[in-house]
Each structure stands twice: as C-alpha cells, then as structure tokens.
Steps between C-alpha positions, in 0.01 A plus 500: 500500500151611588400863480353668805122522501473860382764459226358173374151647470628802311726302269223256417275779375272509800424813691655833411726406210244487221361853555854639539622329182189619318558856625864492387408368155226761455736777614767387253252475215350843566839666539621340177183606320540859622876536455550326166377799293721732705804279437423493126475880485816557705706227332697742276590702808620190687709382202709819537514569126490870585809488725766555225310814391507630857875435521550676167298800615684527832834462323416776251378722783825447693715560190308813408617672817384831636611823338376724781852561639626646170195722443539679835840643399 
C-alpha cells in the first residue's frame, strides 16, 4: 500500500517532520532537566510516608472530643 504524497513525505523524514521531532525531543529534555530536581525534593511527599501520622493525629483529635458542652453548665 502506498502512502499519499503528504504522508509519505512526512514519514520519510522530508518536510515538516524533522523540525517537529526535534522540537518534541528538546521540549522533553528541557522539561526533564527542569523537573527532575523538583521530583527528587518532593519524593518523600509523594511516597506518602507521612500519611499514617496524619491519620493518627486526626484519630486522636476525634477521640479527644470537645468539652465545651460540659463547661457551660
């Protein structure tokens, strides 16, 4: 099966494909270069190691209750 003229030219690396591919690769490289330090810094947050402590704190807060109803009497 033969590709249409515009598709064949683009798939063969002629015309617009090379600058677009180059632009995509540069964009990916720059975004990786910029975001990798952010991911490394935020990795403990994303691993959710802090979540059990939050559950413990909320549970203790709920079990502690509010004594304001007894103090008004």
